N, C-alpha and C positions, 0 to 999 in steps of 0.2 A: 707195370711193365708193358711197353709197347707190343702190339700184336706181332710185328715182324721179329722182335727179339724173343718173344715167348715161343713162337713157332720154331725158331732155331734151337732154343733150349729144349723144347719138347722133343724134337727129333733126336737131339743128343741123349736126352733122358731115356728114350725108347731104344736107343741103339745098344747093341751088344758090346760096343767099344766104350760105353760110358764109364769113365773112371776119373780119378782125381786129375790126371794129366789133361783129359779132354775138357774138363771144366776150367782148368787154368788157361788152356788155349782159347776157349770161348771168352773168358773174362778179358783177356788181352785184346781180343778182336772187338768186343762190344764196349770196351771202355770201363770195365769194372775193376775195382782194386784188387780182388783176388777171386779165385775159383769158388771158394767157400761162400763168399758174399753173394756171388751170382747164383750159386746153387740154392742158397736160402731164400733169395728173392724169387727165384723160379718156383720153389716149393710153395711159398705163400700164395703166389698168383695161381698156381695149379689148383690149390684147394679153393681159392676164391671163385675160380671159373667153373668149379664143380666137376673137375676131372679126377678120376680115381688114381690111386697109387699103382705103380707098375705091378702087373700080375693080377690086378683086381678089375680089369676092364670088362665091361659088358658089351653087348652087340653094338650099341650106339655111342659108346663112350670114346669118341675120337675128338681130336683137336678141332676139326672143322664143324662137327655137329654140336659142340658145346661152347663155342666161342662166347656167346652172350646169353645162353639159355638161363643161367642163374640170375642174371640181371633182370631179364624180362619176366621171369617167374615171380620175382620178389616185388618189384615196384613198377613194372610196365614202362620203364624209362622215365618215370616221374618220381621226384622232382628233377629238374635239370641242375646238376651239381657241377660247377666249374672250379677249376684250380688256376690261380693266377699269381704272378710275381712280376714286379716292375723293377727297373733300374733307373737311376737318376743321374743327371750331370751335376757335379759339385758346384757350390757357390764360388765365384771368383771375386777376390777383393784385393785392394792395394793396402799394404801395411809398411811400417818402418822397422819391423822386427819379426821374430818368430817365437818369442817366449812371452806368455801371459799377455797377449794382445786383446784389447777391447776394440772390436771393429765397429765403427759408426756406420750409419746407413749411407752417408755420403762416400764411404770407401768401397761400397759394393759396386763391382763392374758388371757382373752377370749373376742373376739369382739362380737358385736351384730349380731344375725343371725335370720333367720326365724324359728319359732317354729312350727307353724301350719297354715293351711289355711282352709277356708270353703267357699262354694259357691253353688249357685243354678241358674237355668235358669228361667227367669220371666215366670209366669203363669204355671209352673210345680211344682209338690209337693216335689220331691226328693231333699234333701240337701246332697251335696257331701263334704267330708272333708278328711284331712290327717294330721298326727302329727308325730313328731319324736318319735322313740322308746326310751326306757331308755338308751340303749347302744349308739344310735345315739345322744342323748341329751348330754351325758357325753363327747363325742368327738366332738360335734357340727357338725356332718356329715349331711349336708342338701341335698345331691344330690337326694335321693329318693323322698322326698316331693317336691323338686323343679321341678323334672320331672313331677310329677302328677299335680302340679300347672300349669306348662306349657301346659300340655295336656288339662286341663279345659279351660284355657284362649284362646287356639288356636281355640276353637269352637265359640268364642264370636265375634260378630261384634261391640257390645256396652257393656260397663262394668259399672255397678252402684256401688258406694261405698261412704262411709262417710269419708272425708279427704283422699280419695284414691290417688289423684294426689300428695299430699305433703308427704304422709307417705307410704302407701301400695305399690304403683307403684315403688317408688324408691328402697325400700327394695327388692321387687321382681326382679327388674332389676339387682340389685347387685348379687342376686343368679344366675340369668340367665348368667350374664357375668362370674361369678366365675366358673360355670359348663359348659361353652362353649355351651350354648343353644342359638339359634338364637333369635333376638328380635321379638316381635309380635306387630302388628298394630291393634288397636281397639280404638273406640271413648269412652271417659270417661265422664260419668254423675256423678258429685261429689255433693252429697246432702249438704255437708258442704258449698261449694261455692254458691249453690243456696240459702241456708239459709242466708248466710252473705250478699249476693247481694240484696235480696228482703225484708229482715225482720230485726228486731232489738231485737232478743232474748237476755235475760240477760246472758245466756250462750249458745254457739253453740254446746256443747256436745250433742251427739245423745240422751243420757238418759234424759237430761233436756228437749230437744225439744219434744221428744216422750211423756214425762209425761205431758207437757203443752197441747199437742194436743190429749191426750187420745189414743195414739198409742201403739203398742206392745213394751214392755220394754226389754232392755237388761237383760240377766241372771245375777243375783247377784253373786259375788265371794268374797273370803276372803281377797282380796287385794294383796299386793306385796308378801306375804308369798306363795301364789300359784305359782308365777313366780319363786321364790327361790326353792321351792320343785320340780318344773318341771326341773329347771337347774341341780338339783341333781339327776335327773333320777327317781323320785318317780312315780311309775306306776299309783297310784290312782290320784295323782295330774295331770298327763297327761290326764287321762280320763275326769277329771273335766274341764280341760282347753279346750279339744276338744268340750265338751258340751257347754261351755261358748262361744267359737268361733262360733259354729253352731247357737246358739241363736241370735248372732249379725246379722245373715243373714236375719232372719224373721223381726227383728226390722228395718233393712235398707230397706227392700222391702216395709214395711208399710209406712215408711217415704217417700220413692220415690213416691208412689202413691199419697200421700198427697201434695207433692211439685210439682208434675208433671206439673200442668198448668203454672208454672212459668219458665219452662225450655226454654232457647233461643238457637238459632243456632244449631238446632237438627232436623233431618228430617228422620223419619223411612220409608217414601215413596220411598226413593232412593233405598231401598233394595228389592223391589218387582216389578212386571210387571203390576200392576193395573194402568189403565189409567184414572180412575175417580179422582176427587179432593179428597185428603185424608188429614186428620189432620197430620201435621208433627210430632206431639208429640206422638200420640198413634196409628195412622194409620186408625182411623175411617173414614168412608165415610158419616157419619151422621153429616153434617155441615149445618149451616144456616148463611145467610148473616146478618151482624150486623153493618150497617153503613159503613163508610169509614175510611181508615187509611191514615194519611197525613205525608209525610216526606218533607225535603227541596227540593227533586227532583220530587215530584209529589203526585198523589192521587191514592189510591188503594182500592179495595174491601176488607173489613174486614170480617172474618169468625169466628164464635163461634162453637166449637166442642161440640156436645151433650153428648159425652161419657166422656171426661176428663175435659171439660169446658175451655180449653185453647183457646187463640185468635191467629189467624194467618191472613196473608193477601195474596192476589193474586199477580202475578208477572207482570200483564199488567197495565201499567200506563194509567189511565183514562183521563188524560189531553190531549187535541189535540195539534198539532204541534205549532199552533199560540199561544196557552196559555203557552206552555213551553217556547217559545221564549220571552214572555213578563215577565217571572219571573226574579226578581232581587235577588241578593245574598247579605245579610247583613253580611259582614265579619269584 
């Protein structure tokens, strides 16, 4: 949740007039589907920012004094985690029909290209974006926005996106290659892959998942007509598209925080110099032992993170040498 939205919600939360009606009014004002969805989003963000529940405040537990305290305490703003989403212009081709067409390469009039991108850095409020101008759209000149996209991604150690590996990254790499920009290395956390691996949602589209989980929803649009108008260089359509693209970033960030405990093979502690035990997912040092973790190779201490609730394990095998020798493999 953006800082300005959070501050508005926090003031409502602290107010004596805070009730269902006040949350509904705020939801309408801030573009949320309902007051309950907004209230739940605010509660998650309040906990993430380290702010206590109403009536449990201490002397320094205020919105201003706690804005980023939890982030700095855990990972010292490292690694740099970005969130990104792109939109593309559709392929334009000439055909003799609309049913079961096989389009040959000579029928292509204009190829698919990047139309816009939007992104933000995790735990920061500003959303960055860029989109083709009307003239650039008509000629499909993507150099300028590809350069700004490259500049944003070059600052990221880790990149969060929904279906980013299969869609966004490949299209972005197409543009980098086309415009002779060097490749970038960053770790991708794909919320679509996490959802598919760990859950059985009826649909893995972000709008469906976020609706089920009462998370921030994508901005609504008028459908393919918007992409057609953008392709024709319509200035108002391009403004609408950029707003739509930026809205996806807040939805993706909210989904990332919800799915975060289920991320595997991910370790933010590699990016800082803290020598205490840290949660590999969020960097928190507030860990508690929770039994043991067993693999075919041994026994390990299991840890529960008090911040993001994920489970990790230590690297020291607790089995002694004789016990290890006695283990058999059932192959």
